[in-house]
C-alpha positions in Angstrom: 0.0 0.0 0.0 1.5 3.4 -1.0 1.6 6.4 1.2 -0.8 8.3 -1.2 -3.5 5.6 -0.9 -3.1 5.5 2.9 -3.3 9.2 3.2 -6.5 9.4 1.0 -8.1 6.6 3.1 -7.2 8.5 6.3 -8.6 11.8 4.9 -11.8 10.0 3.9 -12.2 8.5 7.4 -11.5 11.8 9.1 -13.9 13.6 6.8 -16.7 11.1 7.7 -16.1 11.4 11.4 -16.0 15.2 11.2 -19.2 15.3 9.2 -21.0 13.2 11.8 -19.7 15.5 14.6 -21.0 18.5 12.6 -24.4 16.9 12.4 -24.4 16.2 16.1 -23.5 19.9 16.8 -26.3 21.0 14.4 -28.7 18.8 16.3 -27.6 20.4 19.6 -28.2 23.8 18.0 -31.7 22.9 17.2 -32.5 21.2 20.6 -30.2 23.2 22.9 -31.9 24.1 26.2 -30.5 27.7 26.3 -29.6 30.3 23.8 -25.9 30.1 24.9 -25.9 26.4 24.1 -27.3 27.1 20.7 -24.7 29.8 20.0 -21.8 27.6 21.0 -23.2 24.7 18.9 -23.6 27.0 15.8 -20.0 28.2 16.3 -18.7 24.7 16.6 -20.6 23.6 13.5 -19.1 26.5 11.6 -15.6 25.5 12.7 -16.2 21.9 11.7 -17.4 23.0 8.3 -14.3 25.0 7.8 -12.2 21.9 8.7 -14.3 19.9 6.3 -13.6 22.4 3.5 -9.9 22.2 4.2 -10.0 18.4 4.2 -11.8 18.4 0.8 -9.2 20.8 -0.5 -6.4 18.5 0.6 -8.1 15.4 -0.8 -9.0 16.9 -4.2 -5.9 19.0 -4.7 -8.0 22.1 -5.5 -6.3 25.0 -3.6 -9.2 27.3 -4.3 -11.2 25.6 -1.5 -8.7 26.9 1.0 -9.6 30.5 0.0 -13.3 29.6 0.5 -12.5 28.2 3.9 -10.7 31.5 4.9 -13.6 33.6 3.7 -16.1 31.3 5.5 -14.0 31.6 8.7 -14.1 35.4 8.6 -17.9 35.4 8.0 -18.5 32.8 10.7 -16.5 34.9 13.2 -18.4 38.1 12.4 -21.7 36.3 12.6 -20.9 34.9 16.1 -19.8 38.4 17.3 -23.0 40.0 16.0 -25.2 37.3 17.4 -23.5 37.5 20.8 -23.9 41.3 20.9 -27.6 41.0 20.0 -28.3 38.2 22.5 -26.5 40.0 25.4 -28.5 43.2 24.6 -25.4 45.3 23.9 -26.4 45.7 20.2 -29.3 48.0 21.0 -29.1 51.7 20.5 -30.0 54.0 23.5 
């Protein structure tokens, strides 16, 4: 077995496990007992999707996916900051 075949198999396994974890976090975001739990679950799901995009980029050899992952990370960060400000009440004007 060559190193390339082994690495592709490992990347496929890691991608499957990460996708299952992202689905579990998405389920927690839907069920979550509190707003804080939902916010953390959405943030974790976003991070796992970024990792999935990077794994797909490594597996396929398309380096353009890495650019998509960076842009998605910036948008995810801004979304979490805005949602946190709204949920804590600091986003309201006086």
